C-alpha positions in Angstrom: 60.3 -32.1 -24.9 58.3 -35.2 -24.1 60.4 -35.8 -21.0 59.7 -32.2 -19.7 56.0 -32.7 -20.3 55.9 -35.9 -18.3 58.0 -34.5 -15.5 55.8 -31.5 -15.1 52.6 -33.5 -15.1 52.7 -34.7 -11.5 53.6 -31.2 -10.3 50.6 -29.8 -12.2 48.3 -32.3 -10.6 49.7 -31.5 -7.1 49.1 -27.8 -7.8 45.5 -28.6 -8.8 44.9 -30.6 -5.7 46.4 -27.9 -3.5 44.2 -25.3 -5.2 41.2 -27.5 -4.7 42.0 -27.9 -1.0 42.4 -24.2 -0.6 39.1 -23.6 -2.2 37.4 -26.2 0.0 39.0 -24.7 3.1 37.9 -21.2 2.4 34.6 -22.0 0.7 31.8 -23.7 2.7 30.4 -25.9 0.0 31.5 -29.5 -0.6 31.3 -32.0 -3.4 28.0 -33.1 -2.1 26.6 -29.6 -2.5 27.9 -29.2 -6.1 24.7 -30.4 -7.8 22.4 -28.1 -5.8 24.8 -25.1 -6.2 25.0 -25.6 -10.0 21.2 -26.0 -10.3 20.4 -22.9 -8.3 23.1 -20.7 -9.9 22.0 -21.6 -13.3 18.4 -20.7 -12.5 19.2 -17.2 -11.2 19.9 -17.7 -7.4 22.6 -15.6 -5.7 25.5 -17.2 -3.8 24.2 -16.4 -0.4 20.8 -18.0 -1.1 22.7 -21.0 -2.5 24.5 -21.3 0.9 21.2 -21.2 2.6 19.8 -24.0 0.5 23.0 -26.0 1.1 22.5 -25.7 4.8 25.6 -23.5 5.5 24.8 -22.4 9.1 27.9 -20.7 10.1 28.3 -16.9 9.7 31.7 -16.3 8.1 31.0 -17.2 4.4 28.0 -15.0 4.3 30.0 -11.9 5.3 32.3 -12.0 2.3 31.6 -9.2 -0.2 29.1 -10.2 -2.8 31.5 -10.1 -5.9 34.0 -12.1 -4.0 31.4 -14.7 -3.1 30.2 -15.0 -6.7 33.8 -15.4 -7.9 34.6 -18.1 -5.3 31.4 -19.9 -6.2 32.4 -19.9 -9.9 35.9 -21.1 -9.0 34.4 -23.9 -6.9 32.2 -25.1 -9.7 34.9 -24.8 -12.3 37.3 -26.8 -10.1 34.7 -29.6 -10.1 34.2 -29.3 -13.9 37.9 -29.4 -14.5 38.2 -32.6 -12.5 35.5 -34.2 -14.5 36.9 -33.0 -17.8 40.4 -34.1 -17.0 39.3 -37.7 -17.0 38.2 -37.4 -20.7 41.0 -37.7 -23.3 41.4 -34.7 -25.7 38.6 -32.6 -24.1 36.7 -30.3 -26.5 37.3 -26.6 -26.5 36.1 -24.8 -23.2 33.5 -22.8 -25.0 31.4 -25.8 -26.0 32.5 -28.3 -23.3 29.4 -27.9 -21.1 27.0 -28.0 -24.0 27.8 -31.5 -25.3 25.0 -34.1 -25.2 24.4 -35.7 -21.8 25.6 -39.2 -23.0 29.0 -37.8 -23.9 29.9 -36.7 -20.4 28.6 -38.7 -17.4 27.4 -36.5 -14.6 27.2 -33.2 -16.5 23.4 -33.0 -16.7 23.2 -30.7 -13.7 25.5 -28.2 -15.4 23.4 -28.0 -18.6 20.1 -26.6 -17.6 17.5 -26.0 -20.3 16.9 -22.7 -22.0 18.7 -19.5 -21.2 19.8 -20.7 -17.7 22.8 -22.7 -19.0 26.1 -22.4 -17.1 29.0 -21.8 -19.5 32.7 -21.3 -19.3 34.3 -18.4 -21.1 37.6 -18.3 -22.9 39.4 -16.9 -19.9 38.3 -19.9 -17.8 35.8 -18.1 -15.6 32.3 -19.5 -15.4 29.3 -17.3 -15.9 25.5 -17.7 -15.5 22.3 -15.9 -16.0 22.9 -14.7 -12.4 25.9 -12.5 -12.8 26.6 -9.8 -10.1 24.3 -7.5 -12.0 21.3 -9.9 -12.0 18.7 -9.9 -9.2 18.4 -13.1 -7.2 15.1 -14.9 -8.0 14.7 -16.0 -4.4 15.8 -13.1 -2.1 15.0 -10.4 -4.7 18.3 -8.6 -4.0 18.1 -8.6 -0.2 21.3 -10.6 0.2 22.9 -8.8 -2.7 22.6 -5.0 -2.6 21.4 -4.6 1.0 24.2 -6.4 2.8 27.0 -4.2 1.5 28.7 -1.5 3.6 27.3 1.3 1.4 23.7 0.5 2.3 24.6 0.0 6.0 26.2 3.4 6.1 23.0 5.0 4.6 20.9 3.4 7.3 23.4 4.4 10.0 23.3 8.0 8.8 19.5 8.1 9.3 20.0 6.5 12.8 22.5 9.1 13.8 20.3 12.0 12.5 17.3 10.7 14.4 18.4 12.3 17.6 17.9 9.2 19.8 20.2 8.5 22.7 21.2 4.8 22.8 24.0 2.5 24.0 22.9 -0.6 22.0 20.2 -1.4 19.5 18.0 -4.1 18.0 17.7 -4.4 14.3 14.3 -5.2 12.9 13.8 -6.1 9.2 10.5 -6.6 7.4 10.6 -8.5 4.1 8.0 -8.7 1.4 5.7 -11.7 1.9 6.3 -13.0 -1.6 9.8 -13.9 -0.6 8.3 -16.9 1.3 6.5 -18.0 -1.9 9.7 -17.8 -3.9 11.7 -19.6 -1.3 9.0 -22.3 -1.3 9.3 -22.7 -5.1 13.1 -22.9 -4.9 12.8 -25.5 -2.1 10.5 -27.7 -4.2 12.9 -27.5 -7.1 15.9 -28.5 -5.0 14.0 -31.1 -3.1 12.9 -32.8 -6.4 16.4 -32.8 -7.7 17.9 -34.2 -4.5 15.2 -36.9 -4.5 16.6 -38.2 -7.7 19.8 -38.9 -5.7 17.9 -40.4 -2.8 18.6 -37.3 -0.7 16.1 -35.2 1.3 15.8 -31.5 2.0 13.4 -30.4 4.7 12.1 -26.9 5.0 13.9 -26.6 8.3 17.2 -27.5 6.6 17.2 -24.2 4.9 18.8 -21.3 6.7 16.2 -18.5 7.2 16.7 -15.4 5.1 16.3 -13.1 8.1 18.9 -15.1 10.0 21.4 -14.9 7.1 20.7 -11.2 6.7 21.4 -10.5 10.4 24.6 -12.6 10.4 25.9 -10.3 7.7 24.6 -6.9 8.8 24.8 -7.0 12.6 28.6 -6.7 12.7 28.5 -4.0 10.1 25.9 -1.9 12.0 27.7 -2.4 15.3 31.0 -1.3 13.7 29.5 1.7 12.0 27.5 3.0 15.0 30.0 1.9 17.7 27.5 0.1 19.8 26.5 -3.6 20.3 23.5 -5.3 18.7 21.3 -6.5 21.6 18.0 -8.3 21.1 16.8 -6.9 24.5 17.6 -3.3 23.6 14.8 -0.8 23.9 16.1 1.1 20.9 14.9 -0.4 17.6 16.0 0.4 14.1 13.4 -0.9 11.7 14.0 -1.4 7.9 11.0 -2.2 5.8 11.5 -3.7 2.3 9.1 -3.9 -0.6 9.1 -5.3 -4.2 6.3 -3.9 -6.3 7.3 -6.0 -9.4 6.4 -9.3 -7.7 3.6 -8.2 -5.4 1.1 -10.5 -7.1 3.2 -13.6 -6.4 1.1 -14.4 -3.4 -2.3 -13.8 -4.9 -2.9 -17.4 -6.2 -2.7 -18.6 -2.6 -5.9 -16.8 -1.6 -7.9 -18.7 -4.2 -6.6 -22.0 -2.9 -6.5 -21.2 0.8 -9.1 -18.5 1.4 -9.3 -19.2 5.1 -5.7 -18.1 5.6 -6.3 -14.5 4.3 -8.9 -12.8 6.4 -8.9 -9.0 6.8 -7.4 -7.8 10.0 -7.4 -4.4 11.8 -4.4 -2.2 11.2 -3.3 -4.4 8.2 -3.2 -2.7 4.8 -3.1 -6.1 3.0 -4.4 -9.6 3.8 -1.1 -10.9 2.4 0.9 -10.8 5.6 4.0 -13.0 6.1 2.1 -15.1 8.7 -0.9 -15.6 6.4 1.3 -16.6 3.4 3.3 -19.0 5.6 0.1 -20.5 6.9 -1.1 -21.0 3.3 2.2 -22.5 2.2 1.9 -25.1 5.0 -1.5 -26.1 3.8 -1.1 -26.2 0.0 -0.2 -29.4 -1.7 3.0 -29.5 -3.6 1.4 -30.4 -6.9 -1.1 -27.6 -6.6 1.7 -25.1 -5.9 3.7 -26.3 -8.9 0.6 -25.8 -11.2 0.3 -22.2 -10.0 3.8 -21.0 -9.5 7.0 -21.6 -11.5 9.7 -23.8 -9.9 12.3 -22.3 -10.1 10.8 -18.8 -9.7 11.4 -16.3 -12.5 14.2 -13.8 -12.2 13.0 -10.2 -11.5 14.2 -7.1 -13.2 14.7 -4.9 -10.2 15.9 -5.3 -6.6 13.7 -4.6 -3.6 13.1 -1.0 -2.5 13.3 0.3 1.0 9.9 1.6 2.0 11.0 3.1 5.3 13.8 3.3 7.8 12.5 4.1 11.3 13.9 4.5 14.7 12.0 4.1 17.9 12.8 3.8 21.6 10.8 1.6 24.0 9.0 3.4 26.7 10.8 4.4 29.9 9.0 4.8 33.2 9.4 7.5 35.9 7.8 7.1 39.3 7.4 9.1 42.5 4.9 10.4 45.0 2.9 13.6 44.7 1.2 15.9 47.2 -1.8 18.0 46.1 -2.4 21.1 48.1 -5.2 22.6 46.1 -9.0 22.0 46.4 -9.4 23.2 42.8 -7.1 20.8 40.9 -8.1 17.5 39.3 -5.7 14.6 39.0 -6.2 14.4 35.3 -7.4 16.9 32.7 -11.0 17.8 33.4 -12.6 18.0 29.9 -16.3 17.5 29.2 -17.7 17.5 25.7 -14.4 18.9 24.4 -14.5 21.8 26.9 -11.8 22.2 29.5 -13.3 22.9 32.9 -10.0 23.7 34.8 -6.8 25.0 33.3 -4.5 22.3 34.7 -4.2 19.0 36.5 -1.7 17.1 38.6 -0.9 14.9 35.6 0.0 17.9 33.4 2.0 19.8 36.1 4.3 16.8 36.4 4.3 15.3 32.8 4.9 18.6 30.9 8.4 18.8 32.5 9.1 15.1 31.8 8.0 15.2 28.2 10.4 18.1 27.5 13.4 16.7 29.3 13.0 13.1 28.0 12.1 14.5 24.5 9.2 12.0 24.4 6.3 11.9 21.9 3.6 11.3 24.5 2.9 9.9 28.0 0.6 7.8 30.0 -0.1 8.7 33.6 -1.2 6.2 36.3 -1.4 6.3 40.1 -2.4 4.3 43.1 -6.0 5.5 43.2 -7.2 9.0 42.7 -8.6 11.9 44.7 -11.5 14.2 43.7 -10.8 17.7 42.4 -11.6 19.2 45.9 -9.6 16.7 47.9 -6.0 17.4 49.0 -3.4 14.7 49.2 -1.1 15.2 52.2 1.4 13.1 54.2 4.0 11.3 52.2 1.9 11.6 49.0 0.3 9.3 46.5 2.4 7.0 44.4 2.3 7.7 40.6 4.1 6.4 37.5 4.4 8.0 34.1 5.1 6.0 30.9 7.1 8.2 28.4 6.5 7.0 24.9 9.3 7.0 22.4 11.8 9.1 24.4 14.8 10.5 22.6 16.8 11.0 25.7 16.9 8.2 28.3 20.1 8.4 30.3 20.1 10.6 33.4 22.2 10.7 36.6 20.6 10.7 40.0 21.6 14.3 40.3 19.8 15.2 37.1 16.6 13.5 38.3 16.8 15.5 41.6 17.2 18.7 39.6 14.2 17.7 37.5 12.1 17.1 40.6 13.1 20.4 42.0 12.1 22.1 38.8 8.6 20.5 39.0 8.2 21.6 42.6 9.3 25.2 41.8 6.9 25.6 39.0 3.7 25.3 41.1 2.5 25.7 44.7 -0.4 23.4 44.0 1.7 20.2 44.0 5.0 18.8 45.2 6.8 15.7 44.0 9.1 13.4 46.0 11.1 10.2 45.4 11.2 10.8 41.6 13.1 8.0 40.0 13.4 5.8 36.9 11.7 2.4 37.3 11.0 -0.7 35.2 7.7 -1.6 33.6 7.5 -4.6 35.9 7.9 -2.5 39.0 4.7 -0.6 38.3 2.8 -3.7 39.3 3.6 -3.0 43.0 1.8 0.3 42.7 -1.3 -1.3 41.1 -1.4 -3.9 43.9 -1.9 -1.2 46.3 -5.1 0.2 44.7 -7.3 -2.4 46.2 -5.2 -4.4 48.7 -3.6 -1.7 50.8 -5.0 0.8 53.3 -5.5 4.5 53.2 -6.1 7.1 55.9 -8.2 10.2 55.6 -9.2 13.3 57.5 -12.7 14.6 56.9 -14.5 17.6 58.3 -18.2 16.6 58.8 -21.3 18.6 59.3 -24.5 17.3 61.0 -28.0 18.8 60.8 -28.6 18.1 64.5 -26.7 19.7 67.3 -24.2 17.2 68.7 -22.1 16.9 71.8 -18.7 15.2 72.3 -20.4 12.1 73.8 -22.5 11.7 70.6 -19.5 10.9 68.5 -17.2 9.0 70.9 -18.8 5.6 70.0 -17.3 5.8 66.5 -13.8 5.5 68.1 -14.7 2.0 69.2 -15.8 0.6 65.9 -13.3 -1.7 64.2 -13.3 -3.4 60.8 -16.8 -2.2 59.9 -18.0 -3.8 56.7 -20.0 -1.5 54.4 -21.7 -2.2 51.1 -21.3 0.6 48.5 -23.3 0.7 45.3 -21.5 2.6 42.6 -21.9 6.3 43.6 -24.2 8.4 41.5 -21.4 10.9 40.8 -19.1 8.3 39.1 -21.8 6.1 37.5 -21.0 7.7 34.1 -17.5 6.1 34.2 -17.7 3.1 36.5 -20.0 0.0 36.1 -22.9 -0.4 38.4 -22.0 -2.8 41.1 -22.1 -3.3 44.9 -18.7 -3.4 46.5 -17.9 -4.5 50.0 -15.3 -2.4 51.7 -13.9 -2.3 55.3 -13.5 0.7 57.6 -10.7 -0.5 59.7 -10.8 2.2 62.3 -12.2 5.7 63.1 -11.1 8.5 65.4 -13.1 11.6 66.1 -12.3 15.2 67.1 -15.1 17.4 68.3 -15.2 20.9 66.8 -18.6 22.4 67.6 -22.3 21.6 67.8 -22.6 20.9 64.1 -19.0 19.9 63.1 -16.5 17.3 64.0 -13.3 15.9 62.3 -13.2 12.2 61.5 -9.9 10.3 60.9 -10.5 7.0 59.1 -8.3 4.1 58.1 -10.0 2.2 55.3 -9.5 -0.4 52.7 -8.3 1.1 49.4 -11.1 1.8 47.0 -13.6 3.0 49.7 -15.7 6.0 48.7 -15.3 8.2 51.8 -17.8 11.0 50.8 -20.5 8.4 50.3 -19.6 6.7 53.6 -20.3 10.0 55.3 -23.6 11.1 53.6 -24.9 7.8 52.5 -25.5 8.7 48.8 -29.3 8.4 49.2 -29.0 5.0 50.8 -26.6 3.6 48.3 -23.8 3.1 50.9 -24.9 1.1 54.0 -24.2 1.7 56.8 -22.9 5.3 56.7 -22.0 8.0 59.3 -25.5 9.5 59.0 -27.3 6.2 59.7 -24.8 5.3 62.5 -25.5 8.6 64.3 -29.1 8.9 63.3 -28.5 12.3 61.7 -28.2 13.9 58.3 -24.4 14.2 57.7 -22.4 15.7 55.0 -18.7 16.1 54.3 -17.2 19.6 53.9 -13.6 18.9 53.5 -11.6 15.7 52.8 -7.9 15.1 52.8 -5.9 12.0 52.0 -3.4 11.6 54.9 -1.6 8.6 53.6 -1.6 5.9 50.9 0.0 2.9 52.5 1.9 1.5 49.5 5.6 1.0 50.0 6.4 2.0 46.5 8.4 3.6 44.9 11.3 3.2 47.3 11.9 6.3 49.4 15.1 8.3 48.4 17.5 10.3 50.5 17.1 14.0 50.0 
């Protein structure tokens, strides 16, 4: 019997070494991490947060199911315990092994934490702690426990699929309670102090961020469940907001110590934002923090709650050019003191169709300049762009866009749209450049109080690049600041009609007030047609013949 025992001993040791190597190969912690892992586990920290504080910065270990992680962590710590105990002859029973006085077992102090946080080993050989798989992590408050599992991901994905949005990729946005930063700071100070005893250091940047770890785990699960990639540049955003009412007061002591960090802000329900809390944590002295907040943080009773799961799609932009054939149609809704003056507008005649087809919540209309309600826009039309806010449908073929354009054109004889197309936000800048820098051509029917002959207007044809000064017109003074703007009339061409009428074709700098250039606006525009001809002149009809902006690109019919 003695011989059998001796012969099996080397084999047993080899099996133990093999098992240890297997554990180390599949488990990311090393012997150097043991002390920190034991300390954190015994104080109520979950395995994934332990990985974060041990600087595990590769994804695979975090993705293992939580129960499996906890089991592997316990096996890892037990393997180290067995190694230490095997060096002691006739070790005591397992139940009391880790509760012997510190002087009996060298190096066991980290396993025997004070109070109820002791790590113990049960009769079946598995280690247990205050943080079993049913306990809530005192650092992440359950974020890296309950909310990384497939069951939760499926619930979120069900809401995403029911939202009705069209998407081919997505970005995941998570918002954590600000008190998580306080708890992480407390755990960091604890570990930092313990490592200092071993002449080791742990900087704040050495800890893997909670949000990073969460994304490492959940991104593949979301992608698999929804069948689309996670893309940080995606316009479709899934937002999950967490809260933890039980610990909401964890941050409050910081306001008394660092009041400058917590100033009320617009659109913020609480001054305790994550940024404000982080700012305060960077300012507060370690000794002051320890006096106010427990290190390690207390274990909570409940996990976080999910306040909301929201889906939103970034705006998409549609551009084109419009012609306006009515002299009784404003560009945008004409509403004064809450009363609508005209039943429709260019903006509405176009946007109503786009809102419906794109299933958007709202829109913003912009254009390269604007014409008055009684001014027609002819020629190749005026460039416009429409921002569609939170659209549920975003993918269209070129044929579908053509059909949409035709539908707009068939719905009204007051406007026509051409070159309708999807564009980027950046591309709209080309249209805005044209508002002041490009040229526009107009056709105006002019009346004069004095009888005129053809020779009385011919001199206007010879005037080139005439500089005029325009004080803000009286008719727009309610919506434009008072200023004097210099504009250029590049060229004019006249066409005699009768003794009191002639047609004037003008090419001008964008932003020129044509009506005021004709009648003078009580001397606020100098010179003007009336002063140049020494008559009283007025404008009867005005048409925009062209807006010389090469945008958006012309499309083939």
